[in-house]
N, C-alpha and C positions, 0 to 999 in steps of 0.2 A: 463481543466486538464492537466498539463505538466507532462511528464514522463521521465525520464532518467535512462540508465541501465549501469551496469560496473560489472566489474571481483568483487567476493565476497569477505570475508574476509577468508575463507577458500577456498582450493584448489577445483576445479570443483563448484563453487558455482555462482552466482547471484545477484547482487544487485539491486532494482530497488526503484527509489525515485519517488514520487508522489506528487505534489504540486497540491491541491485543491483550490478553492474559488468560489465565491456563496456568495449569500445573507445571507444563511443560516448559513454559515460557517464564515463570516465576520463578523456577528451579535452575535458569542457566544464570553463567557468569556473566557480568555486564560485555566483557570483553570476549565473547564467543564469537567462533565464527559462522556467520551468516549470510545468507542470500535471499534475493527475491527470483520469484519466478512470476515476470509480469507478462501480460499478454495483452492485445486489442484487435478486434475485427476490423477497424480502422483509425486513422492518426497515429499518432506515437503518444506512448506511454513510459514515463521516464521517472526515477526514482530519484528524491528530493533526500531524503532522510531516512535512515533507518537504525532504530538504537534503541537501549533501554529508558523508561520513562520512570524516575524514580518519587514522582508524584503518586503513581498507581503500581510500583513494582511491576510496571507489565512491560511490553513493548509498544513502542510509538514507529509508525511508517509514515512518510510525506510521498505524494507522488503527484506528478502534473502532467496534465493531458492537454495534448494539442490536434484538435479534431481533423486539422488541416482540409477542411471542405465539407468533411462529412457531417450529415444531418441525424446518423444514427450508429452509435459503437457501444461493442461488449466488452466490459473491460474484467480484467481479472488477477490477482495477487495472491500468492501463498509465500510464508515466511519459512524458509527451508534450512536446515544444518546437515552435517556429514549423515547425522543419524535420520533424516527424512524430512517429515512435513513436521513443523512447530505448531501451525496456525490451522486452521480452516482456509478455504479457499474464498478470498471475496470475490465475489461478481456483482458488476453496476451494468445497467444498460443506461448510457447517458444518451439523452433526445436533447437536439439542437432548440 
């Protein structure tokens, strides 16, 4: 899993881009029904995009985090399908 982060689209937000790979992901069809299991201990974590990444043959997820005044938050994301988890769980401790 490769992760990049930068300034979000709104003031005081952060964007996280996760590029996932692995056999389960590479064998998925581009229109596969998937969803994200997202969580945060503080603030709000929202999905921006989740879909195939043709450059890598993997899956790309973008998330936007709004701390809402928090100074520390534990962020979590897992890509799921009807057959269970397709990815490892991404965990990140964000500190202001």
